[in-house]
TORDO-619760 format. One line per field, with one value per residue: residue number from 1; residue in three letters; x, y, z of N, C-alpha, C in turn. Coordinates in Angstrom, 3 decimals. Each point is the difference from the previous one (the first is absolute). Example, Ala and Ser with C-alpha at 12.3 -4.5 7.8 and 13.67 -1.06 7.14 Angstrom:
num <- c(1 | 2)
residu <- c(ALA | SER)
n_xx <- c(13.190 | -0.350)
n_yy <- c(-5.690 | 1.050)
n_zz <- c(7.800 | -0.720)
ca_xx <- c(-0.890 | 0.820)
ca_yy <- c(1.190 | 1.190)
ca_zz <- c(0.000 | 0.060)
c_xx <- c(0.900 | -0.770)
c_yy <- c(1.200 | 1.090)
c_zz <- c(0.000 | 0.730)
***
This chain:
num <- c(1 | 2 | 3 | 4 | 5 | 6 | 7 | 8 | 9 | 10 | 11 | 12 | 13 | 14 | 15 | 16 | 17 | 18 | 19 | 20 | 21 | 22 | 23 | 24 | 25 | 26 | 27 | 28 | 29 | 30 | 31 | 32 | 33 | 34 | 35 | 36 | 37 | 38 | 39 | 40 | 41 | 42 | 43 | 44 | 45 | 46 | 47 | 48 | 49 | 50 | 51 | 52 | 53 | 54 | 55 | 56 | 57 | 58 | 59 | 60 | 61 | 62 | 63 | 64 | 65 | 66 | 67 | 68 | 69 | 70 | 71 | 72 | 73 | 74 | 75 | 76 | 77 | 78 | 79 | 80 | 81 | 82 | 83 | 84 | 85 | 86 | 87 | 88 | 89 | 90 | 91 | 92 | 93 | 94 | 95 | 96 | 97 | 98 | 99 | 100 | 101 | 102 | 103 | 104 | 105 | 106 | 107 | 108 | 109 | 110 | 111 | 112 | 113 | 114 | 115 | 116 | 117 | 118 | 119 | 120 | 121 | 122 | 123 | 124 | 125 | 126 | 127 | 128 | 129 | 130 | 131 | 132 | 133 | 134 | 135 | 136 | 137 | 138 | 139 | 140 | 141 | 142 | 143 | 144 | 145 | 146 | 147 | 148 | 149 | 150 | 151 | 152 | 153 | 154 | 155 | 156 | 157 | 158 | 159 | 160 | 161 | 162 | 163 | 164 | 165 | 166 | 167 | 168 | 169 | 170 | 171 | 172 | 173 | 174 | 175 | 176 | 177 | 178 | 179 | 180 | 181 | 182 | 183 | 184 | 185 | 186 | 187)
residu <- c(MET | THR | CYS | ILE | ARG | VAL | THR | LEU | ALA | LEU | VAL | LEU | VAL | MET | VAL | ALA | VAL | LEU | LEU | ALA | ALA | GLY | CYS | ALA | GLY | PHE | PHE | THR | PRO | GLN | LYS | SER | GLN | GLU | HIS | ILE | TRP | VAL | GLY | ALA | PRO | HIS | GLN | ALA | SER | SER | PRO | LEU | TYR | VAL | VAL | GLY | ASN | VAL | SER | ALA | THR | GLY | THR | ASP | GLY | LYS | ILE | THR | SER | VAL | ASN | PHE | THR | VAL | ALA | LEU | ALA | PRO | GLY | ARG | ASN | ALA | VAL | ASP | PHE | GLU | LYS | ILE | THR | ILE | VAL | TYR | THR | ASN | GLN | SER | GLN | ASN | GLN | SER | GLN | ASN | LEU | SER | GLU | TYR | GLN | LEU | LEU | GLN | ARG | GLU | SER | PRO | ILE | SER | SER | ASN | VAL | THR | GLU | GLY | PHE | TRP | ASN | ILE | ILE | ALA | ILE | ARG | ASN | ASP | THR | GLY | GLY | SER | ASN | LEU | VAL | LEU | GLU | LYS | ASN | GLU | GLN | PHE | GLU | ILE | VAL | ILE | LYS | PRO | VAL | GLY | GLY | ILE | TYR | LYS | ASN | ASP | ARG | PHE | VAL | ILE | ASP | VAL | LYS | PRO | VAL | THR | GLY | GLN | SER | LEU | ALA | PHE | ALA | ARG | ASN | ALA | PRO | THR | VAL | ILE | GLN | VAL | PHE | ASN | ILE | VAL | TYR)
n_xx <- c(0.457 | 0.950 | 0.065 | -1.413 | -0.209 | 0.977 | 0.090 | -1.334 | 1.075 | 0.376 | -0.813 | -0.739 | 1.536 | 0.334 | -1.331 | 0.715 | 0.797 | -0.593 | -0.654 | 0.420 | 0.983 | -0.714 | -0.822 | 1.367 | 0.189 | -1.039 | 0.445 | 1.284 | -0.664 | 0.285 | 0.587 | -1.647 | -1.296 | 0.697 | -0.208 | -1.547 | -0.613 | 0.892 | 0.209 | -0.165 | 1.964 | -0.823 | -0.721 | -0.799 | -0.533 | 0.796 | 0.334 | -0.596 | 0.666 | 0.198 | 0.862 | 0.236 | 0.326 | -1.140 | 0.267 | 0.334 | 0.244 | 0.440 | -1.081 | -0.266 | 0.487 | -0.063 | -0.897 | 1.767 | 0.954 | 0.031 | 1.909 | -0.108 | 1.034 | -0.370 | -0.540 | 0.586 | -1.064 | 0.161 | 0.404 | -0.229 | -1.080 | 0.722 | 0.201 | -0.508 | 0.498 | -0.231 | -0.162 | 0.377 | -0.983 | 0.400 | -0.854 | -0.340 | 0.533 | -0.442 | -0.066 | 1.014 | -0.325 | -0.851 | 1.300 | 0.107 | 1.045 | 0.053 | 1.269 | -1.065 | -0.136 | 1.041 | 1.145 | -0.089 | 0.030 | 0.281 | 0.436 | 0.562 | 0.495 | -0.302 | -1.069 | -0.855 | 0.234 | 0.002 | -0.954 | -1.207 | -0.579 | -0.698 | 0.897 | 0.458 | 1.542 | 0.862 | 0.914 | 0.181 | 0.923 | -0.394 | 1.010 | 0.507 | -0.778 | -0.929 | 1.193 | -0.405 | -0.605 | -1.605 | 0.552 | -0.889 | 0.916 | 0.350 | -0.288 | -0.779 | 0.132 | -1.324 | 0.163 | -1.240 | -0.088 | -1.109 | -1.047 | 0.034 | -1.236 | 0.660 | 1.115 | 1.136 | -0.977 | 0.474 | 0.583 | -0.219 | -1.635 | 1.214 | -0.509 | 0.792 | -0.859 | 0.725 | -0.617 | 0.910 | -0.277 | 0.867 | -0.306 | -0.775 | -0.922 | 0.935 | -0.555 | 0.339 | -0.510 | 0.093 | 0.253 | 0.402 | 1.430 | -0.178 | 1.628 | -0.235 | 1.178 | 1.092 | 0.600 | -0.251 | 0.106 | -0.869 | -0.904)
n_yy <- c(-1.119 | 0.482 | -1.534 | -0.568 | 0.898 | -0.624 | -1.229 | 0.146 | 0.369 | -1.109 | -0.378 | 0.452 | -0.925 | -1.438 | -0.414 | 0.669 | -0.511 | -0.627 | 0.465 | 0.144 | -0.972 | -0.319 | -0.041 | -0.257 | -1.144 | -0.136 | 0.596 | -0.651 | -0.014 | 0.956 | -0.957 | -0.918 | 0.896 | 0.952 | -1.646 | -0.161 | 1.421 | -1.451 | -0.891 | -1.513 | -0.009 | -1.086 | 0.901 | -1.037 | 0.962 | -0.103 | 0.394 | 0.553 | 0.693 | 0.433 | 0.604 | -0.299 | 0.668 | 0.668 | 1.116 | 1.233 | 1.023 | 1.021 | 0.657 | 0.676 | -1.121 | -0.040 | -1.095 | -0.335 | -1.312 | -1.476 | -0.925 | -1.039 | -1.326 | -0.175 | -1.140 | -0.487 | -0.602 | -0.665 | -0.255 | 1.163 | -0.053 | 0.791 | 1.842 | 0.562 | -0.120 | -0.087 | -1.399 | 0.382 | -0.445 | 0.778 | -0.034 | 1.530 | -0.122 | 1.225 | -0.997 | 0.951 | 0.766 | -1.852 | -0.675 | -0.125 | -0.040 | 0.240 | 0.046 | -0.046 | 1.690 | -0.674 | 0.654 | -0.122 | -0.645 | 0.400 | -0.138 | 0.892 | 0.365 | 0.154 | -0.751 | 1.202 | 0.756 | 1.221 | -0.506 | 0.666 | 0.885 | -0.405 | -0.137 | -0.798 | -0.418 | -0.501 | -0.347 | -1.536 | -0.418 | -0.802 | -0.760 | 1.092 | -0.881 | 1.228 | 0.365 | 0.758 | -1.652 | -0.043 | -1.159 | -0.638 | -0.714 | -0.761 | 0.071 | 0.588 | 1.160 | 0.785 | 0.758 | -0.071 | 1.138 | 0.522 | 1.179 | -0.454 | 0.869 | 0.877 | -1.148 | -0.137 | -0.150 | 0.166 | -1.342 | 0.512 | -1.057 | -0.071 | -0.519 | -0.759 | -0.160 | -0.984 | 0.338 | -1.162 | -0.165 | -0.947 | -0.874 | -0.989 | 0.560 | 0.786 | -0.121 | 1.210 | 0.054 | 1.051 | 0.519 | 1.577 | -0.104 | -0.009 | -0.763 | 1.434 | -0.664 | 0.854 | -0.943 | -1.048 | -1.478 | -0.627 | -0.537)
n_zz <- c(0.034 | 0.659 | -0.025 | 0.541 | 1.637 | 0.453 | -0.926 | 0.541 | 1.686 | -0.343 | -0.427 | 1.154 | 0.127 | -1.142 | 0.340 | 0.913 | 0.068 | -0.872 | 1.415 | 1.233 | -0.474 | -0.511 | 0.637 | 1.132 | -1.212 | 0.811 | 1.670 | -1.180 | -1.505 | 0.624 | 1.000 | -0.736 | -0.073 | 1.062 | 0.576 | -0.890 | 0.088 | 0.683 | -0.106 | 0.598 | -0.463 | 1.146 | 0.015 | 0.071 | 0.330 | 0.210 | -1.629 | 1.259 | 0.597 | 1.484 | -0.603 | 1.123 | 0.668 | 1.193 | -0.845 | 1.070 | -0.560 | 0.806 | -0.312 | 0.994 | 0.417 | -1.420 | -0.703 | -1.237 | 0.228 | -0.565 | 0.023 | -1.399 | 0.360 | -1.069 | 0.012 | -0.811 | 0.092 | 0.153 | -0.442 | -0.108 | -1.324 | -0.986 | 0.712 | -0.513 | 0.741 | -1.387 | 0.446 | 1.378 | 0.884 | 0.606 | 0.639 | 0.706 | 0.867 | 0.787 | 0.386 | 0.695 | -1.026 | -0.853 | -1.131 | -1.005 | -0.316 | -1.476 | -0.492 | -0.824 | -0.219 | -0.792 | 0.514 | -1.264 | -0.154 | 0.646 | -1.227 | -0.111 | -0.061 | 1.139 | 0.197 | -1.047 | 1.199 | -1.367 | 0.563 | -0.555 | 1.251 | 0.434 | 0.055 | -0.689 | 0.204 | -0.828 | 0.419 | 0.013 | -0.980 | 1.319 | -0.711 | -0.772 | -0.304 | 0.099 | 0.554 | -1.187 | 0.680 | 0.180 | -0.657 | 1.270 | -0.090 | -0.483 | 1.304 | -0.755 | 0.681 | 0.468 | 0.151 | 1.087 | -0.431 | 0.950 | -0.238 | 0.712 | -0.319 | 0.896 | -0.768 | 0.776 | 1.126 | 1.292 | 0.355 | -1.173 | -0.480 | -0.346 | -0.972 | -0.130 | -0.757 | -0.779 | -0.709 | -0.104 | -0.707 | 0.256 | 0.653 | 0.908 | 0.653 | 0.256 | 0.758 | 1.393 | 1.284 | 0.692 | 0.791 | 0.188 | 0.455 | 1.887 | -0.232 | -0.769 | -0.582 | -0.263 | 0.998 | -0.133 | 0.769 | -0.838 | 1.240)
ca_xx <- c(-0.739 | 0.921 | 0.562 | -1.340 | 0.263 | 1.690 | -0.075 | -0.890 | 0.540 | 1.204 | -1.151 | -0.637 | 1.562 | 0.136 | -1.625 | -0.296 | 1.636 | -0.256 | -0.901 | 0.972 | 0.940 | -0.838 | -0.451 | 0.818 | 0.114 | -1.158 | 0.026 | 1.018 | -0.026 | 0.303 | 1.243 | 0.359 | 0.514 | 1.016 | 1.085 | 0.560 | 0.424 | 1.300 | 0.063 | 1.194 | -0.245 | -0.398 | -1.403 | -0.695 | -0.914 | 0.694 | 1.259 | 0.694 | -0.001 | 0.220 | 1.666 | 0.702 | -0.546 | -1.085 | 0.681 | -0.760 | 0.366 | -1.192 | 0.088 | -0.730 | -1.073 | -0.103 | 1.049 | -0.560 | -0.418 | 0.536 | 0.379 | -0.293 | 0.092 | -0.011 | 0.882 | -0.882 | -0.293 | 0.681 | -0.570 | -1.219 | 0.286 | -0.029 | -0.585 | 0.171 | -0.165 | -0.882 | -1.598 | 0.298 | -0.196 | 0.107 | -0.817 | 0.391 | -1.471 | -0.219 | -1.132 | -0.532 | -0.114 | -0.895 | 0.264 | 0.687 | 0.593 | -0.082 | 1.468 | 0.559 | 0.697 | 1.400 | 0.848 | 1.412 | 1.225 | 1.592 | 1.234 | 1.254 | 0.779 | -0.391 | -1.730 | -0.321 | -0.679 | -1.243 | -0.888 | -1.625 | -1.094 | -0.628 | 1.270 | 1.113 | 1.030 | 1.217 | 0.922 | 0.977 | -0.170 | 1.406 | 0.301 | -0.921 | 0.027 | -1.137 | -0.076 | -0.710 | -0.708 | -0.563 | -0.220 | 0.288 | 0.556 | 0.577 | 1.462 | -0.438 | -0.883 | -0.087 | 0.378 | -0.988 | -0.447 | -1.017 | -0.285 | -2.816 | -0.768 | -0.533 | 1.052 | -0.485 | 0.120 | 0.455 | -0.933 | -0.823 | 0.398 | -0.413 | 0.491 | 0.714 | -0.289 | 1.019 | -1.105 | -0.232 | -1.122 | -0.221 | 0.417 | -0.045 | 1.235 | 1.245 | -0.421 | 0.676 | -0.185 | 1.233 | -0.311 | 0.446 | 0.057 | -0.365 | 0.593 | 0.158 | 1.220 | 0.591 | -0.216 | -0.788 | -0.222 | -1.513 | 0.127)
ca_yy <- c(1.193 | 0.731 | 0.416 | 0.601 | 1.472 | 0.803 | 0.136 | 0.730 | 1.209 | 0.033 | -0.410 | 1.359 | 1.526 | -0.338 | 1.350 | 1.361 | 0.400 | -0.664 | 0.645 | 1.449 | 0.697 | -0.516 | 1.515 | 1.050 | -0.352 | 0.610 | 1.307 | 1.282 | -0.115 | 0.931 | -0.622 | -0.780 | 1.229 | -0.121 | -1.153 | 0.400 | 0.848 | 0.595 | -0.062 | -0.806 | -0.423 | -0.876 | -0.029 | -0.511 | 0.866 | 1.918 | -0.184 | 1.166 | 0.042 | 0.956 | -0.848 | 0.532 | 0.761 | 1.218 | 1.435 | 1.334 | 1.436 | 0.486 | 1.536 | 0.670 | -0.381 | -1.130 | -0.813 | 0.716 | -0.991 | -1.264 | -1.119 | -0.921 | -0.745 | -1.584 | -1.253 | -1.021 | -1.267 | -1.654 | -1.004 | 1.007 | 1.074 | 1.766 | 1.101 | 1.272 | 1.374 | 1.553 | -0.338 | 0.001 | 1.030 | 0.072 | 0.493 | -0.097 | -0.375 | 0.285 | -0.468 | 1.245 | 1.084 | -0.193 | 0.962 | -0.861 | 0.817 | -0.903 | -0.131 | -0.874 | 0.105 | 0.006 | 1.029 | -0.955 | -0.481 | 0.487 | -1.241 | 1.053 | -0.367 | -0.677 | -0.218 | 0.563 | -0.617 | 0.807 | -0.178 | 0.519 | -0.871 | -1.278 | -1.201 | -0.978 | -0.301 | -1.337 | 1.119 | -0.908 | -1.762 | -1.073 | -1.748 | 0.375 | -0.506 | 0.251 | 1.260 | 1.109 | 0.105 | 0.646 | -1.397 | -0.399 | -0.874 | -1.221 | 0.185 | 1.202 | 0.374 | 1.344 | 0.457 | 0.646 | 0.749 | 0.370 | 1.644 | 0.395 | 0.895 | 0.687 | -0.236 | -1.629 | 1.173 | -0.915 | -1.080 | -0.909 | -1.267 | -0.099 | -0.755 | 0.214 | -0.653 | -0.100 | -0.928 | -0.528 | -0.827 | -1.156 | -0.158 | 1.087 | 1.573 | -0.640 | 1.401 | -0.165 | 1.142 | 1.422 | 0.640 | 0.858 | 0.523 | 1.033 | 1.788 | -1.098 | 0.581 | 0.440 | -1.686 | -1.202 | -0.657 | -0.246 | -1.867)
ca_zz <- c(-0.143 | 0.588 | -1.810 | -1.037 | 0.162 | -0.870 | -0.978 | -0.110 | 0.110 | -1.114 | -1.319 | 0.224 | 0.100 | -1.365 | -1.328 | 0.428 | -0.404 | -1.432 | -0.260 | 0.230 | -0.632 | -0.717 | 0.810 | -0.804 | -0.966 | -0.698 | 0.353 | 0.224 | -1.145 | -0.243 | -0.183 | -0.829 | -0.908 | -0.117 | -0.988 | -1.162 | -0.541 | -0.051 | -1.521 | 0.273 | -0.850 | 0.145 | -0.578 | -1.546 | -0.213 | -0.079 | -0.942 | 0.696 | 1.365 | 0.553 | 0.321 | 1.293 | 0.777 | -0.800 | 0.877 | -0.623 | 0.150 | 0.607 | 0.931 | 0.623 | 0.515 | -0.567 | -1.344 | -0.958 | -0.798 | 0.562 | -0.670 | 0.986 | -1.622 | -0.257 | -1.204 | -0.384 | 0.419 | 0.133 | -0.703 | 0.010 | -1.373 | 0.284 | 0.283 | -0.886 | 1.215 | -0.539 | 0.335 | 0.443 | 0.732 | 1.203 | 1.352 | 1.333 | 1.354 | 1.217 | 0.883 | 1.300 | -0.690 | -0.501 | -0.895 | -1.016 | -1.598 | -1.209 | 0.160 | -1.075 | -0.463 | 0.316 | -0.693 | -0.769 | 0.886 | -0.656 | -0.148 | 0.435 | 1.588 | 1.049 | -0.247 | 1.170 | 0.858 | 0.317 | -0.037 | 0.380 | 0.709 | -0.901 | -0.973 | 0.285 | -0.494 | 0.153 | 0.540 | -0.091 | -0.417 | 0.063 | -0.760 | -1.338 | -0.881 | -1.332 | -0.899 | 0.496 | -0.444 | 1.332 | 0.565 | 1.099 | -0.627 | 1.152 | 0.842 | -0.242 | 0.658 | -0.460 | 0.656 | -0.460 | 0.561 | -0.028 | 0.563 | 0.420 | 0.353 | 1.087 | 1.564 | 0.705 | 1.576 | 1.238 | 0.525 | -0.920 | -0.841 | -1.629 | -0.638 | -1.743 | -0.892 | -1.129 | -1.096 | -1.813 | -1.160 | -0.016 | 1.276 | 1.591 | 0.642 | 1.514 | 0.634 | 1.164 | 0.870 | 1.358 | 0.906 | 0.542 | 1.171 | 0.684 | -0.037 | -0.964 | 0.187 | -1.798 | -1.138 | 0.799 | -0.436 | 0.107 | -0.018)
c_xx <- c(1.310 | 0.918 | -0.478 | -0.044 | 0.943 | -0.375 | -1.147 | 0.265 | 0.984 | -0.522 | -0.359 | 0.513 | 0.169 | -0.315 | -0.200 | 1.430 | -0.334 | -1.546 | 0.808 | 0.613 | -1.063 | -0.809 | 1.168 | 0.493 | -1.372 | -0.453 | 1.001 | 0.190 | 0.866 | 1.850 | 0.523 | 0.100 | 1.441 | 1.413 | -0.116 | 0.563 | 1.440 | 0.209 | 1.487 | -0.254 | -0.667 | -1.341 | -0.259 | -0.786 | 0.708 | 0.904 | 1.222 | 1.189 | 0.937 | 1.976 | 0.331 | -0.976 | -0.590 | 0.617 | -0.762 | 0.162 | -0.730 | 0.954 | -0.806 | -1.309 | -0.630 | 0.758 | -0.872 | 0.259 | 0.340 | -0.092 | -0.074 | 0.564 | -0.644 | 0.457 | -1.477 | -0.013 | 1.115 | -1.343 | -0.912 | 0.892 | 0.486 | -1.070 | -0.102 | -0.472 | 0.011 | -1.626 | -0.200 | -1.282 | -0.089 | -0.503 | 0.687 | -1.583 | 0.304 | -0.439 | -0.465 | -0.378 | -0.927 | -0.287 | 0.749 | 0.239 | 0.395 | 1.168 | 0.135 | 0.733 | 1.681 | 0.672 | 0.886 | 1.703 | 1.424 | 0.828 | 1.131 | 0.638 | 0.268 | -1.436 | -0.150 | -1.338 | -1.324 | -1.509 | -0.637 | -0.883 | -1.256 | 0.628 | 0.532 | 0.775 | 0.635 | 1.107 | 1.390 | -0.272 | 1.146 | -0.285 | -0.738 | 0.221 | -0.546 | 0.651 | -0.634 | -1.603 | -0.599 | -0.847 | 0.973 | 0.597 | 0.711 | 1.696 | -0.152 | -0.275 | 0.032 | -0.092 | -1.508 | -0.196 | -1.180 | -0.337 | -1.059 | 0.508 | 0.103 | 0.508 | -1.025 | 0.654 | 0.357 | -1.166 | -0.883 | 0.722 | -0.603 | 0.085 | 0.132 | -0.257 | 0.649 | -1.318 | 0.614 | -0.688 | -0.188 | 0.009 | -0.213 | 1.030 | 0.619 | -0.555 | 0.716 | -0.064 | 1.124 | -0.839 | 0.883 | 0.800 | -0.440 | 0.774 | 0.546 | 1.340 | 0.095 | 0.043 | -1.033 | -0.264 | -1.658 | -0.429 | -1.487)
c_yy <- c(0.830 | 0.524 | 0.860 | 1.417 | 0.331 | 0.272 | 1.124 | 1.542 | 0.680 | 0.772 | 1.129 | 1.554 | 0.343 | 1.092 | 0.888 | 0.434 | 0.391 | 1.587 | 1.196 | 0.000 | 0.209 | 2.036 | 0.998 | 0.609 | 0.731 | 1.547 | 0.786 | 0.184 | 1.704 | -0.537 | -0.164 | 0.407 | 0.669 | -0.056 | -0.112 | 0.799 | 0.651 | -0.266 | -0.717 | -0.850 | -1.302 | 0.408 | -0.087 | 1.063 | 1.515 | -0.639 | 1.072 | -0.492 | 1.204 | -0.247 | 1.268 | 1.363 | 0.853 | 0.957 | 1.015 | 0.878 | 0.988 | 1.902 | 0.574 | -0.874 | -1.370 | -0.611 | 0.962 | -0.628 | -1.075 | -0.420 | -1.267 | -0.780 | -1.174 | -0.304 | -1.450 | -1.210 | -0.843 | -0.430 | 1.008 | 0.944 | 1.164 | 0.219 | 0.845 | 1.558 | 1.180 | -0.077 | -0.500 | 1.425 | 0.008 | 0.317 | -0.041 | 0.238 | 0.328 | -0.654 | 0.632 | 0.884 | -0.305 | 1.058 | -1.248 | 1.056 | -0.846 | 0.163 | -0.270 | 0.747 | 0.829 | 0.695 | -0.944 | -0.098 | 0.857 | -1.186 | 0.924 | -0.512 | 1.354 | -0.106 | 1.082 | -0.567 | 1.102 | -0.232 | 0.836 | -0.371 | -0.651 | -0.963 | -0.752 | -0.147 | -0.977 | 0.822 | -0.287 | -1.504 | -0.733 | -0.417 | 0.522 | -1.274 | -0.137 | 1.171 | 1.478 | 0.274 | 0.039 | -1.721 | -0.588 | -1.226 | -1.401 | 0.749 | 1.869 | 0.751 | 1.535 | 0.847 | 1.619 | 1.521 | 0.437 | 0.964 | -0.386 | 1.453 | 0.276 | -0.783 | -1.497 | 0.844 | -1.452 | -0.794 | 0.045 | -0.935 | 0.219 | -1.598 | 0.603 | -1.117 | 0.240 | -0.744 | 0.035 | 0.291 | -0.910 | -0.862 | 0.592 | 1.021 | -0.296 | 1.164 | -0.394 | 0.777 | 0.251 | 0.410 | 1.223 | 0.148 | 0.769 | 1.767 | -0.590 | 1.557 | -0.244 | -1.602 | -0.362 | -1.056 | -0.513 | -1.199 | 0.511)
c_zz <- c(0.145 | -2.193 | -0.810 | -0.116 | -0.499 | -1.477 | -0.512 | -0.251 | -1.363 | -1.163 | 0.027 | 0.138 | -0.859 | -0.755 | 0.888 | -0.664 | -1.463 | -0.844 | -0.068 | -1.396 | -1.519 | -0.086 | -0.474 | -1.116 | -0.900 | -0.279 | -0.501 | -1.370 | -0.059 | -0.164 | -1.245 | -1.614 | 0.131 | -0.606 | -0.734 | -0.557 | -0.215 | -1.276 | -0.306 | -1.509 | -0.828 | -0.308 | -1.032 | -0.848 | -0.891 | -0.680 | 0.613 | 1.562 | 0.234 | 0.519 | 0.888 | 0.339 | -1.033 | 0.640 | -0.512 | 0.445 | 0.790 | 0.337 | 0.342 | 0.878 | -0.455 | -0.942 | -0.831 | -1.590 | 0.456 | -1.329 | 0.553 | -1.650 | -0.244 | -0.904 | -0.568 | 1.285 | -0.637 | -2.243 | -0.799 | -1.131 | 0.385 | -0.136 | -0.571 | 0.836 | -1.109 | -0.075 | 1.177 | 1.114 | 1.442 | 1.122 | 1.198 | 0.511 | 1.413 | 0.991 | 1.025 | -0.696 | -0.516 | -1.344 | -1.119 | -1.320 | -0.571 | -0.160 | -1.638 | -1.159 | 0.401 | -0.348 | -1.156 | 0.759 | -1.282 | 0.127 | 0.625 | 1.268 | 0.513 | -0.164 | 1.229 | 1.244 | 0.530 | -0.393 | 0.311 | 0.502 | -0.921 | -0.987 | 0.352 | -0.922 | -0.386 | 0.535 | 0.541 | -1.011 | -0.060 | -0.795 | -0.953 | -1.129 | -1.300 | -1.332 | 0.552 | 0.282 | 2.016 | 0.291 | 0.607 | 0.003 | 1.110 | 0.349 | 0.230 | 1.481 | -0.156 | 1.587 | -0.081 | 1.288 | -0.234 | 0.983 | 0.257 | 0.066 | 0.978 | 1.180 | 0.699 | 1.183 | 0.722 | -0.103 | -1.114 | -0.311 | -1.633 | -0.854 | -1.604 | -1.213 | -1.052 | -0.905 | -1.598 | -0.995 | 0.132 | 1.333 | 1.653 | -0.256 | 0.917 | 1.039 | 1.337 | 0.644 | 0.346 | 0.882 | -0.146 | 0.929 | 0.472 | -0.008 | -1.638 | -0.837 | -1.520 | -0.626 | 0.968 | -0.804 | 0.957 | 0.184 | 0.145)
***
């Protein structure tokens, strides 16, 4: 009789643990979304992923531009950046900006990082294999700068969504730091 009680108690404890684990996973969809937005190379849905840190420059207490580098996910086809759309969404301010118009990359040295508000540009190409085109190919990396209209303020949560013509977009979320400096790494 004692053996049955112990077994029953163990079964009840295991059921409680499993239910708690299932409920914890059920109530944390935001964390799983953040993980998807990171843009890991093994992410099957997007042909692109973010390489390294996302940085931002700031002045007068706000972020004025955001820089990030993208590459092709393994096994993916080239992506033509002349046809890319970039959408910036500031979740804290409840606003979205379509940054689809870009300033044509000047293939001169040095590449200009001057971008006007509301635009994006490719400011560096690493491992260039495609000559003088804006097609991201295997082993290449494009460093991109975006300049949202109005800037990004401390603690703002924002999403950058890079949308190729075909395939899934690469969306990643970041938070502006509490203290905005001239150079910032945003997480």
